[in-house]
C-alpha positions as CSV (number, residue, x, y, z in Angstrom):
1,M,-19.0,-107.8,85.2
2,K,-17.8,-108.3,82.1
3,K,-18.3,-104.3,80.8
4,L,-16.2,-103.4,84.0
5,L,-13.5,-106.2,82.9
6,L,-13.7,-104.4,79.4
7,I,-13.6,-101.4,80.7
8,S,-10.7,-102.2,82.9
9,V,-8.5,-103.6,80.2
10,A,-9.1,-100.7,77.6
11,I,-8.1,-98.4,80.6
12,I,-4.9,-100.4,80.9
13,L,-4.2,-100.6,77.6
14,V,-4.6,-97.0,77.0
15,S,-2.5,-95.9,79.9
16,A,0.1,-98.5,78.7
17,T,0.7,-97.1,75.6
18,A,0.4,-93.3,77.1
19,F,3.3,-94.6,79.6
20,G,5.4,-96.4,77.2
21,Q,9.3,-95.6,76.0
22,K,9.3,-92.6,74.1
23,T,11.9,-92.3,71.4
24,K,13.4,-88.6,71.0
25,V,13.2,-87.6,67.6
26,K,16.1,-85.3,67.1
27,A,15.5,-82.6,64.6
28,V,17.9,-83.1,61.4
29,K,19.1,-79.4,60.4
30,K,20.0,-79.6,56.7
31,P,22.7,-77.4,55.5
32,L,21.1,-74.4,53.5
33,A,21.0,-74.9,50.2
34,K,23.6,-72.9,47.9
35,K,21.1,-70.6,45.7
36,A,22.1,-71.4,42.3
37,A,23.5,-68.5,40.4
38,V,20.9,-67.0,38.1
39,F,21.8,-66.3,34.5
40,T,21.4,-62.7,33.9
41,R,23.2,-60.5,31.0
42,E,23.9,-57.3,29.9
43,K,21.9,-56.6,26.7
44,F,23.2,-54.9,23.4
45,D,21.4,-51.5,23.6
46,P,20.9,-49.5,20.3
47,K,20.3,-46.4,22.4
48,R,24.0,-46.7,24.3
49,D,26.8,-44.2,23.2
50,P,30.0,-46.6,22.7
51,K,32.1,-43.2,22.5
52,L,30.9,-42.6,26.3
53,D,31.3,-46.3,27.3
54,L,34.6,-46.5,25.9
55,A,35.9,-43.4,27.7
56,T,34.3,-44.8,31.0
57,A,35.9,-48.2,30.5
58,I,39.1,-46.2,29.9
59,L,39.1,-45.0,33.4
60,T,37.9,-48.0,35.0
61,A,40.7,-49.8,33.0
62,S,43.5,-47.1,33.7
63,K,42.9,-47.5,37.7
64,S,42.3,-51.3,37.6
65,G,45.2,-52.1,35.4
66,K,42.9,-54.3,33.1
67,R,42.4,-54.4,29.3
68,I,39.1,-53.6,27.3
69,I,37.0,-55.8,25.2
70,L,34.7,-54.4,23.0
71,D,32.2,-57.1,22.1
72,V,30.3,-56.3,19.0
73,G,26.7,-57.8,18.3
74,G,23.1,-57.2,18.7
75,E,20.1,-59.0,20.3
76,W,19.5,-60.5,17.0
77,C,22.6,-62.5,17.0
78,G,22.0,-66.0,18.5
79,W,26.0,-66.7,19.1
80,C,26.5,-63.1,20.8
81,I,23.8,-64.4,23.5
82,H,25.2,-67.9,23.7
83,M,28.9,-66.6,24.1
84,D,27.8,-64.6,27.5
85,K,26.0,-67.9,28.7
86,F,29.3,-69.8,27.7
87,L,31.2,-67.4,29.6
88,F,28.6,-67.3,32.6
89,S,28.5,-71.4,32.8
90,N,32.4,-71.5,32.9
91,K,33.3,-70.0,36.2
92,A,36.9,-70.4,36.0
93,L,36.7,-68.5,32.4
94,D,34.3,-65.9,33.6
95,K,36.8,-65.3,36.6
96,L,39.6,-64.7,34.2
97,R,37.5,-62.4,32.1
98,K,36.2,-60.1,35.1
99,N,39.5,-60.3,36.9
100,N,41.3,-59.0,33.3
101,F,39.2,-57.0,31.0
102,V,36.7,-54.7,31.2
103,W,33.7,-55.6,29.2
104,I,32.0,-53.3,27.0
105,K,28.6,-54.3,24.7
106,I,28.5,-52.3,21.4
107,N,25.6,-52.7,19.6
108,M,25.3,-53.3,15.9
109,S,21.6,-53.7,14.8
110,P,19.4,-52.0,12.3
111,E,18.3,-50.0,15.1
112,N,22.1,-48.5,15.1
113,E,24.9,-49.7,13.5
114,N,27.3,-47.3,15.4
115,V,29.0,-47.1,11.9
116,A,30.9,-43.7,13.0
117,F,32.2,-45.5,16.3
118,L,33.1,-49.2,14.2
119,S,34.8,-47.2,11.5
120,E,37.8,-46.6,14.1
121,Y,38.3,-50.1,14.0
122,P,39.2,-53.1,11.3
123,E,36.4,-54.6,9.1
124,I,34.1,-57.1,11.0
125,K,33.2,-60.4,9.0
126,G,30.8,-61.8,11.7
127,Y,29.3,-61.3,14.9
128,P,30.2,-61.6,17.8
129,H,33.4,-59.7,17.1
130,L,36.0,-58.9,19.9
131,F,38.4,-56.2,19.8
132,V,40.7,-56.3,22.7
133,L,42.2,-52.6,23.6
134,D,44.8,-51.6,26.3
135,E,43.9,-49.5,29.0
136,S,44.2,-46.1,26.9
137,G,42.1,-47.6,24.2
138,K,44.8,-48.5,21.6
139,L,43.6,-51.4,19.6
140,L,45.9,-54.4,20.7
141,H,44.0,-57.4,18.6
142,S,40.8,-57.9,16.5
143,Q,39.1,-61.4,17.1
144,D,36.8,-63.1,15.0
145,T,34.8,-65.5,17.4
146,V,34.7,-68.2,14.8
147,A,38.1,-69.3,15.5
148,L,36.9,-69.8,19.1
149,E,34.3,-72.3,18.3
150,K,33.4,-76.0,18.2
151,D,30.7,-77.8,16.9
152,E,27.5,-76.0,18.3
153,T,29.2,-74.1,21.2
154,Y,32.3,-72.7,21.9
155,N,35.9,-74.2,22.6
156,L,36.6,-73.5,26.3
157,A,40.6,-74.5,25.9
158,K,40.7,-71.9,22.7
159,F,38.5,-69.2,24.8
160,T,40.6,-69.6,27.8
161,E,44.2,-69.2,25.6
162,F,42.4,-66.3,24.3
163,M,41.8,-64.6,27.0
164,K,45.1,-65.6,29.0
165,L,47.0,-64.3,25.7
166,W,45.4,-61.2,25.7
167,S,45.2,-60.6,29.9
168,P,47.6,-58.0,31.0
169,K,51.0,-58.9,32.1
170,K,51.3,-58.6,35.6
């Protein structure tokens, strides 16, 4: 009798939990996380032909109404790499650059100093160095980037001012 009573109580308890109030759990849709932009950069390539790159840039700039910037440096140059990261991490500045300039990297390294090409431009005292050209390839300005630095990085206000000053007049 006790066994029958215990079995009955056990069956009632199990049944009660099975027929108890169920709570619906709603699936919460999380918004898809935006993929973080991955920093990738064009490298200074000693095998590239700067005359051909400039000719291509002139075609692009003349069609788009942009100016050309020759970014002279090398993979050995920490400030050159830092400048690429700085431009990438400052979205408004990077947008200003992409909307107004055709950017060309001109290698200057022991593998290829591009002496003949760079002899057409003013002397460079440090790297990176920027030459601003109009859409036809005519030199407008030679910029030592030391003037754009602040402490251990670049000065956002000065770099933005430089880009705005040399952007084509629309």
